[in-house]
C-alpha positions in Angstrom: -6.1 25.6 26.9 -8.7 23.6 24.9 -8.3 25.9 21.9 -4.5 25.3 22.0 -5.0 21.6 22.0 -7.4 21.8 19.1 -5.0 23.9 17.1 -2.2 21.4 18.0 -4.4 18.5 16.7 -4.8 20.0 13.2 -1.2 21.1 12.8 0.3 17.8 14.1 -2.0 15.6 12.0 -1.2 17.6 8.9 2.5 17.5 9.7 2.3 13.7 10.0 1.1 13.3 6.4 3.5 16.0 5.1 6.4 14.1 6.6 5.3 10.8 5.1 4.9 12.5 1.7 8.4 13.8 1.9 10.2 10.8 3.4 8.4 7.6 2.4 10.3 7.1 -0.9 13.5 9.0 0.0 14.3 8.2 3.6 12.0 5.3 4.8 13.9 5.0 8.1 12.4 8.4 9.1 8.9 7.5 8.0 8.1 6.4 11.5 7.8 10.1 12.2 4.4 9.8 10.5 3.1 7.5 13.2 4.9 9.5 16.0 3.1 12.6 15.1 -0.2 10.8 14.6 -0.2 9.3 18.1 -0.9 12.4 20.2 -4.0 13.5 18.1 -5.2 9.9 18.0 -4.9 9.4 21.8 -6.6 12.8 22.5 -9.7 11.9 20.4 -9.7 8.4 22.1 -9.7 10.1 25.5 -12.3 12.7 24.5 -14.6 10.2 23.0 -14.4 7.8 26.0 -15.0 10.7 28.3 -18.2 11.7 26.4 -19.3 8.1 25.8 -19.0 8.5 22.1 -16.4 5.9 21.1 -18.8 4.1 18.7 -19.8 7.4 17.1 -16.2 8.5 16.5 -14.4 5.2 15.6 -15.1 2.5 13.0 -17.9 4.5 11.3 -17.4 2.5 8.1 -17.5 -1.2 7.5 -14.0 -1.1 6.1 -12.7 0.3 9.5 -14.7 -2.3 11.4 -13.3 -5.2 9.4 -9.8 -3.8 9.8 -10.3 -3.6 13.5 -11.5 -7.2 13.6 -8.5 -8.2 11.5 -6.2 -6.6 14.1 -7.9 -8.4 16.9 -7.7 -11.7 15.1 -4.0 -11.1 14.4 -3.3 -10.4 18.0 -5.1 -13.6 19.1 -3.2 -15.6 16.5 0.1 -14.4 18.1 -1.1 -15.2 21.6 -2.2 -18.8 20.9 1.0 -19.5 19.0 3.3 -17.7 21.4 5.3 -20.9 22.0 6.3 -21.0 18.3 7.1 -17.3 17.9 10.6 -16.2 18.6 9.8 -12.6 19.6 6.0 -12.3 20.2 6.2 -8.7 21.3 7.9 -7.8 18.0 5.1 -9.4 16.1 2.5 -7.5 18.2 4.2 -4.2 17.6 4.0 -4.8 13.9 0.2 -4.3 14.3 1.0 -0.6 14.8 0.8 -0.2 11.0 -3.0 -0.8 11.3 -3.8 0.3 14.8 -2.4 3.8 14.7 -4.2 4.7 11.4 -7.5 3.3 12.8 -7.1 5.5 16.0 -6.1 8.5 14.0 -9.0 8.6 11.6 -11.2 10.9 13.8 -8.3 13.3 14.2 -7.8 13.4 10.4 -11.5 14.1 9.8 -11.4 16.9 12.3 -8.2 18.3 10.6 -10.0 18.3 7.3 -12.9 20.2 8.7 -11.0 22.8 10.6 -7.4 23.1 9.4 -6.9 21.8 5.8 -7.0 24.3 3.0 -6.6 23.9 -0.8 -3.1 25.3 -0.5 -2.1 22.8 2.2 -3.4 19.9 0.1 -1.4 21.2 -2.9 1.7 21.4 -0.8 1.1 17.8 0.4 0.5 16.5 -3.1 3.4 18.3 -4.7 5.8 17.3 -2.0 4.9 13.6 -2.6 5.4 14.0 -6.3 8.8 15.6 -5.9 9.9 13.1 -3.4 9.1 10.0 -5.4 10.6 11.6 -8.6 13.8 12.5 -6.8 14.0 8.9 -5.4 13.5 7.5 -8.9 16.1 9.7 -10.6 18.6 8.8 -7.9 17.8 5.1 -8.3 18.2 5.3 -12.1 21.6 7.0 -11.7 22.6 4.3 -9.3 21.5 1.5 -11.6 23.4 3.0 -14.6 26.6 4.1 -12.8 26.8 1.7 -9.9 26.6 4.7 -7.4 23.5 6.3 -5.9 24.5 10.0 -5.3 21.6 10.6 -2.9 22.4 7.6 -0.7 26.1 8.2 -1.3 26.5 4.4 -1.6 27.4 1.8 -4.3 24.6 -0.1 -6.0 25.0 -3.8 -6.5 21.9 -4.5 -8.6 21.2 -3.8 -12.3 17.6 -3.0 -11.4 16.2 0.4 -10.3 15.4 0.3 -6.6 15.0 4.1 -6.1 16.2 4.9 -2.6 15.2 1.6 -1.1 17.5 -1.3 -0.3 14.9 -3.8 -1.8 13.8 -3.5 -5.4 10.5 -5.1 -4.6 9.5 -2.5 -2.1 10.2 0.3 -4.5 8.6 -1.3 -7.6 5.4 -2.4 -5.9 4.9 1.0 -4.2 5.3 2.7 -7.6 3.0 0.2 -9.3 0.2 1.2 -6.9 0.7 4.9 -6.9 1.2 5.4 -10.6 -2.3 4.4 -11.7 -3.7 7.0 -9.2 -1.4 9.6 -10.8 -2.6 8.6 -14.3 -6.2 8.8 -13.1 -5.7 12.3 -11.9 -4.3 13.3 -15.3 -7.3 11.8 -17.0 -9.6 13.7 -14.7 -7.8 16.9 -15.5 -8.6 16.4 -19.2 -12.2 17.2 -18.4 -12.6 21.0 -18.4 -15.2 20.6 -15.5 -12.4 19.3 -13.4 -9.9 22.1 -13.9 -10.4 23.0 -10.2 -8.1 20.1 -9.5 -5.1 22.4 -10.3 -5.9 24.0 -6.9 -4.8 20.8 -5.3 -1.8 19.6 -7.5 0.5 21.2 -10.1 -0.4 19.8 -13.5 3.1 20.2 -15.0 4.7 18.5 -12.0 2.1 15.7 -12.2 2.9 15.1 -15.8 6.7 15.2 -15.3 6.5 12.9 -12.2 4.3 10.4 -14.0 6.6 10.1 -17.0 9.8 9.8 -14.9 8.3 7.2 -12.5 6.8 5.1 -15.3 10.4 4.8 -16.6 11.5 4.1 -13.1 9.0 1.3 -12.7 9.9 -0.2 -16.1 13.6 -0.3 -15.2 12.9 -2.1 -11.9 12.3 -5.2 -14.0 9.7 -6.4 -11.5 7.1 -8.6 -13.2 4.5 -8.7 -10.4 4.6 -4.9 -10.1 4.2 -4.5 -13.8 1.2 -6.9 -13.8 -0.4 -4.9 -11.1 0.1 -1.8 -13.2 -1.3 -3.4 -16.4 -4.4 -4.6 -14.5 -5.0 -1.1 -13.1 -4.6 0.8 -16.4 -8.2 0.2 -17.7 -9.6 1.5 -14.4 -7.9 4.8 -14.9 -10.8 5.3 -17.4 -13.5 3.5 -15.5 -15.5 6.6 -14.4 -14.4 9.0 -17.2 -14.4 6.9 -20.5 -16.3 3.6 -20.3 -15.6 2.7 -24.0 -11.9 3.2 -23.4 -12.2 1.2 -20.2 -13.6 -1.8 -22.0 -11.2 -1.6 -24.8 -8.3 -1.5 -22.4 -9.7 -4.3 -20.3 -9.6 -6.5 -23.4 -6.0 -5.4 -24.2 -4.9 -5.8 -20.6 -6.5 -9.3 -20.5 -4.5 -10.4 -23.5 -1.2 -8.9 -22.3 -1.8 -10.3 -18.8 -2.5 -13.8 -20.2 0.5 -13.8 -22.5 2.8 -12.8 -19.6 1.4 -15.5 -17.4 1.8 -18.1 -20.1 5.4 -17.1 -20.9 6.3 -16.9 -17.2 5.0 -20.3 -16.2 5.5 -22.3 -19.5 9.3 -22.2 -19.3 9.5 -20.5 -22.7 13.0 -19.4 -23.4 12.8 -15.6 -23.6 15.1 -13.1 -22.1 12.8 -10.1 -22.2 11.9 -8.4 -18.9 12.7 -11.5 -16.7 9.7 -13.3 -18.1 11.6 -16.6 -18.1 12.8 -16.3 -14.5 12.2 -19.9 -13.8 14.1 -20.0 -10.5 12.1 -17.1 -9.1 8.8 -18.8 -10.2 9.9 -22.1 -8.7 10.8 -20.5 -5.3 7.5 -18.7 -5.1 5.5 -21.9 -5.9 7.5 -23.8 -3.3 6.7 -21.2 -0.6 3.0 -21.3 -1.6 2.8 -25.0 -1.0 4.4 -24.7 2.4 2.0 -21.9 3.4 -1.0 -24.0 2.3 0.3 -26.7 4.7 0.3 -24.2 7.5 -3.3 -23.3 6.8 -4.3 -26.9 6.7 -2.6 -27.7 10.0 -3.9 -24.5 11.7 -7.0 -23.6 9.8 -8.7 -21.2 12.2 -6.0 -18.8 13.4 -2.9 -19.9 11.5 0.7 -20.0 12.8 0.6 -16.4 14.0 0.6 -13.0 12.5 4.0 -12.2 10.8 5.2 -15.7 11.8 4.9 -17.4 8.4 8.5 -16.7 7.3 9.9 -18.2 10.5 7.8 -21.3 10.2 8.7 -22.2 6.6 11.8 -24.2 7.4 10.1 -26.2 10.2 7.1 -27.0 7.9 9.4 -28.0 5.1 11.1 -30.5 7.4 7.9 -31.7 9.0 6.1 -32.5 5.7 9.3 -33.4 3.8 8.9 -30.7 1.3 12.6 -30.4 0.4 12.2 -29.3 -3.2 13.8 -26.0 -2.1 15.6 -24.6 0.9 14.2 -21.1 0.3 12.8 -19.4 3.4 10.8 -16.2 3.2 7.3 -14.7 3.6 4.4 -16.0 1.6 5.0 -13.6 -1.4 1.2 -13.3 -1.6 -0.9 -11.0 0.6 -3.8 -13.5 0.7 -1.7 -16.5 1.6 0.2 -14.4 4.1 -2.9 -13.8 6.1 -4.3 -17.3 5.5 -1.1 -18.9 6.8 -0.5 -16.4 9.5 -4.0 -15.7 10.9 -6.0 -18.6 9.4 -9.4 -18.6 7.7 -10.7 -16.1 10.3 -8.0 -13.5 9.7 -8.1 -14.1 5.9 -11.9 -13.5 5.9 -11.6 -10.2 7.7 -8.8 -9.2 5.4 -10.9 -10.0 2.4 -13.9 -8.2 3.9 -11.8 -5.1 4.6 -10.7 -5.0 1.0 -14.2 -5.7 -0.3 -15.7 -2.9 1.8 -13.0 -0.5 0.8 -13.5 -1.3 -2.9 -17.3 -1.1 -2.5 -16.9 2.4 -1.0 -15.0 3.5 -4.0 -17.3 1.9 -6.6 -20.5 3.5 -5.2 -19.1 7.0 -5.5 -18.6 9.0 -8.6 -16.5 11.6 -6.9 -13.1 12.3 -8.3 -11.8 11.8 -4.7 -11.6 9.2 -3.6 -13.3 7.1 -6.2 -11.8 8.0 -9.6 -8.3 8.5 -8.3 -8.0 5.6 -5.9 -9.9 2.9 -7.7 -6.9 2.2 -10.0 -4.6 2.2 -7.0 -6.8 -0.4 -5.4 -6.8 -2.6 -8.4 -3.0 -2.6 -8.6 -2.8 -3.3 -4.9 -5.2 -6.3 -5.2 -3.5 -7.7 -8.3 0.2 -7.2 -7.3 -0.7 -8.7 -3.9 -0.9 -12.0 -5.7 2.8 -12.0 -6.3 4.2 -10.2 -3.2 3.3 -9.7 0.4 3.1 -6.0 0.1 0.8 -5.6 3.1 3.6 -6.7 5.5 6.2 -4.6 3.8 6.6 -1.4 5.9 7.2 0.8 2.9 4.1 -0.3 1.2 2.0 -0.6 4.3 2.6 3.0 5.2 1.4 4.0 1.7 -1.7 1.7 1.7 -2.9 2.8 5.1 -2.2 6.5 4.6 -4.4 6.4 1.4 -7.0 4.3 3.2 -7.2 7.0 5.9 -7.4 9.8 3.2 -10.0 7.8 1.2 -12.4 8.2 4.2 -12.2 12.0 3.8 -15.4 12.5 1.8 -15.8 15.2 -0.8 -18.5 16.5 1.4 -15.8 17.5 3.9 -15.4 21.2 3.1 -11.9 22.3 2.2 -11.3 26.0 2.8 -9.6 28.0 0.0 -7.9 30.3 2.4 -4.4 29.6 3.6 
């Protein structure tokens, strides 16, 4: 019986990630299957660890995991103490699943890597993801150009590429984070000592997917996503080519600065929505309101995922009627500051810092070289969009966080 359960753990955990790879960019509504298949293995290890008195040994082994757990606890408390001003508290609490399930499933994933994962299975996982995002991009491009998305079998009402998503932002910011990781893998493959990577991913597919999705990102016409991509590009070479890294840092700094100046100076330019004055104004108006929330409730904020619902009330309360726009903070850091206060914001920052530190101290291709550019894009683009509360992006971020904890010391068998 126990052997059957153990086999079930490996197969189910792997299937959870395979489903996410296949569905995240093409059929997001079905991505919840990722969590559904992770729950049984996660609960089994929780039960087993509690039975053996090894909870601390199995869970939160890294500082990043610990700070994420503390962030979840803080978010939960912020909901409870603000329950009178939250329309549906249970709904807000359930949103914590994006963090809780991955935290609980990490021991199961580590076990799966030790006992079930093979090079062939990783290659299937990686190639499935590359095919999935490329198909979504091609369908989105067709929809943008023709007004009809053949894969969704629906009309498209925007002149921007949104892939298979209903929201351009979700698609663009997701691509802006994953593309630097794809480019970093290509750079790693240029080193003859790293040719073994072809055991894990198809090089031709990787090149094709990268080119198509770079075009897809460009035609999303999403400035914040592009800024995240620009900031991440130098870090594609951080471990492999330090001279190129510093040269690109200088170039990225210039481009980044020019874009920011054009965007906020009101310069009359019609290239790539750089003069989207209305969009800039709406974002700034939201930032001011969220700051007021943090000033009024500095410790625990207005409640996790409650910022958007409080914008109108705080506008009226402080007579901030420069705009009637209501929405989330459009900034990861302000979202946590306004929603969970300085305590939640601190744990969020420490989680990011610990994750980044884990990548920087390692010279391994996985996770360091491939995921560092992803991390830089996530940190940068988070200045312009609340990606961490966007389900599409949160699935991606947390899945890669889980996988980043799978050390290269974890042996991957070559047999199928």
